[in-house]
C-alpha positions in Angstrom: -6.3 7.1 48.5 -6.8 6.1 44.9 -6.5 8.7 42.2 -9.8 9.8 40.5 -9.9 8.9 36.8 -9.9 11.8 34.3 -13.2 12.3 32.5 -13.1 11.0 28.9 -12.8 14.5 27.4 -9.7 15.2 29.5 -7.8 11.9 28.7 -4.7 11.8 26.6 -6.5 9.5 24.0 -9.9 10.9 23.1 -13.0 8.8 23.4 -16.1 8.6 21.4 -19.5 7.2 22.5 -21.1 4.6 20.3 -24.7 3.5 20.4 -25.3 -0.3 20.0 -28.6 -2.0 19.4 -29.7 -4.1 22.3 -29.4 -7.5 20.5 -25.9 -6.6 19.4 -25.0 -5.5 22.9 -26.1 -8.9 24.3 -23.8 -10.6 21.8 -21.0 -8.3 22.6 -21.4 -9.0 26.3 -21.2 -12.8 25.6 -18.0 -12.4 23.5 -16.5 -10.2 26.3 -17.5 -12.7 29.0 -16.0 -15.6 27.1 -12.7 -13.8 26.6 -12.8 -12.4 30.2 -12.2 -8.9 28.8 -13.9 -5.6 29.3 -16.4 -4.4 26.7 -14.2 -1.6 25.5 -11.3 -4.0 24.9 -13.5 -6.4 23.1 -14.9 -3.7 20.8 -11.4 -2.5 20.1 -10.2 -6.0 19.2 -13.2 -6.6 16.9 -12.6 -3.3 15.1 -8.9 -3.9 14.8 -9.4 -7.4 13.4 -12.0 -6.2 10.8 -9.8 -3.2 9.9 -6.8 -5.5 9.3 -8.9 -7.8 7.1 -10.2 -4.9 5.0 -6.9 -3.0 4.8 -4.1 -5.5 5.0 -1.7 -3.0 3.3 -2.0 -0.7 6.2 -0.7 -3.1 8.9 2.1 -1.7 11.0 4.4 -4.6 10.6 6.5 -4.7 7.3 5.7 -7.3 4.7 8.2 -10.1 4.9 8.4 -10.5 1.2 9.5 -7.0 0.4 11.5 -6.2 3.5 15.3 -6.0 3.0 15.3 -7.9 -0.3 18.3 -7.7 -2.6 17.8 -7.7 -6.3 21.4 -8.4 -7.4 
């Protein structure tokens, strides 16, 4: 017997519901279908890509130019 999923409010990572206009949802579905990925994964990827473009200094990986550089 498969285990029943927890409701979103009881999951370890909280969830938030987002409203999307119908025309944008159609585009989102096309993107998800082309990538063969679920809508939630597609939205997450789009958000992460945009966030990294806007805030490059907040990326998790260290900057190669300043990491372990000796000045002497």
